[in-house]
C-alpha positions in Angstrom: -35.2 3.7 -4.1 -36.3 5.3 -0.7 -39.6 2.9 -0.9 -37.6 -0.3 -1.5 -35.2 0.6 1.6 -38.7 0.9 3.6 -40.2 -1.8 2.3 -37.1 -4.2 3.4 -37.0 -2.5 6.7 -40.5 -3.0 7.4 -40.2 -6.7 6.3 -37.7 -6.8 9.1 -39.7 -5.2 11.4 -42.6 -7.8 10.8 -40.5 -10.7 11.0 -39.6 -9.6 14.5 -43.1 -9.0 15.5 -45.1 -11.8 13.9 -48.3 -10.9 15.4 -47.9 -7.3 13.4 -48.9 -7.2 9.6 -48.6 -4.7 6.7 -52.4 -3.0 5.2 -50.5 -0.6 3.1 -47.3 1.1 2.6 -47.7 4.4 0.6 -44.9 6.8 -0.1 -45.5 10.6 -1.9 -43.2 12.9 -4.2 -42.5 14.7 -1.1 -41.2 11.6 0.8 -44.1 11.3 3.4 -44.4 7.6 3.9 -47.7 6.3 5.5 -47.7 3.0 6.9 -50.8 1.1 7.7 -50.7 -1.6 10.0 -52.9 -4.4 11.6 -52.3 -6.9 13.9 -53.6 -10.5 15.3 -54.7 -8.9 18.6 -54.9 -5.5 17.5 -52.5 -2.9 17.7 -51.5 -0.5 20.5 -49.6 2.4 20.3 -46.5 0.5 21.4 -46.9 -1.4 17.9 -46.9 1.6 16.0 -43.7 3.1 17.6 -41.8 -0.1 17.1 -42.6 -0.4 13.3 -41.8 3.5 13.6 -38.7 2.9 15.1 -37.6 0.1 13.4 -38.2 2.1 10.0 -36.7 5.7 11.1 -33.8 4.8 13.3 -32.3 2.8 9.8 -33.1 5.9 7.2 -30.4 8.5 7.3 -32.2 11.9 6.7 -28.8 13.2 5.4 -29.2 11.1 2.5 -32.7 11.8 1.8 -35.0 13.6 3.9 -38.6 12.2 4.7 -41.5 12.1 7.2 -43.0 9.1 8.5 -46.5 7.9 9.9 -47.6 4.5 11.0 -51.1 4.2 12.2 -53.3 1.3 12.5 -56.3 0.1 10.5 -59.3 2.1 11.8 -62.7 0.1 12.5 -64.4 1.8 10.0 -61.7 0.8 7.6 -62.6 -1.9 4.8 -60.9 -5.5 5.4 -58.5 -6.3 2.7 -56.5 -9.3 3.8 -57.3 -12.8 4.4 -55.4 -12.4 7.6 -57.8 -9.4 8.9 -60.9 -11.9 8.2 -59.5 -14.3 10.5 -58.9 -12.2 13.4 -62.3 -11.1 12.9 -64.1 -14.5 12.8 -67.4 -14.2 15.3 -68.1 -10.7 14.7 -70.5 -9.2 12.5 -69.6 -8.0 9.0 -71.3 -5.6 6.4 -69.9 -7.3 3.1 -70.9 -6.1 -0.7 -69.9 -8.1 -3.8 -71.0 -6.4 -7.4 -74.9 -8.0 -7.2 -75.6 -8.2 -3.3 -75.3 -6.7 0.0 -74.7 -9.4 3.3 -74.6 -8.8 6.9 -74.4 -11.8 9.2 -71.8 -13.0 11.2 -68.2 -14.3 10.2 -68.1 -18.4 10.8 -64.9 -18.9 8.6 -62.1 -17.6 6.7 -59.0 -19.0 5.2 -57.0 -17.8 2.0 -59.7 -18.4 -0.5 -63.0 -17.5 1.1 -65.1 -16.7 3.9 -68.5 -18.1 5.4 -71.1 -15.9 6.9 -74.3 -16.5 8.6 -77.4 -14.8 9.6 -81.1 -14.8 10.2 -83.9 -13.7 7.9 -87.7 -13.4 8.0 -89.3 -15.0 5.2 -92.9 -15.9 4.0 -94.3 -19.1 5.5 -94.1 -22.2 2.5 -97.7 -22.8 3.4 -100.2 -20.3 4.9 -99.9 -16.6 6.4 -97.4 -14.9 8.2 -93.3 -15.0 8.2 -90.8 -17.7 9.8 -87.3 -16.9 10.8 -84.8 -18.8 8.9 -80.9 -19.6 9.2 -79.0 -18.3 5.9 -75.3 -18.9 4.7 -73.1 -17.5 2.2 -69.7 -18.7 1.1 -68.0 -15.7 -0.7 -64.6 -15.9 -2.7 -62.5 -12.7 -2.1 -62.5 -12.1 -5.5 -66.5 -11.5 -5.5 -66.2 -9.2 -2.3 -66.1 -5.4 -3.5 -65.9 -4.1 0.5 -66.4 -5.9 3.7 -66.7 -3.9 6.9 -66.8 -5.0 10.7 -70.2 -3.7 12.2 -69.6 -2.4 15.7 -72.5 -2.6 17.8 -73.0 -1.2 21.2 
């Protein structure tokens, strides 16, 4: 019952703040609510406060005691939604599939798949030595086991 109420309140908050979106909402047996959010332009502390207040101020602790934690998706967290991929177009990703690993620049992302590009060194077709070639891969979300943004300094 509490989870249903929190989900409805979260929907309202995200409807009012269209650049924010829900990554996960968990409620344990001790009524600890953990909400992870992301945003099209990142997430600020004020965004977390807005979501927290939108939910907490509409729940009654007299009815049911709870604790609430609202956090942003960390940079080390895997991407899970197409919307997260779209906001990271142009960035470098590490992507694992069942059979392969890729590291490349995210060129495109839609509701079904992503497109990565990278450079690789391969043996020359004729003669000795290697040549740099451009590579691309199109991966459906179903194929992706894990994808993370690679942070470069």
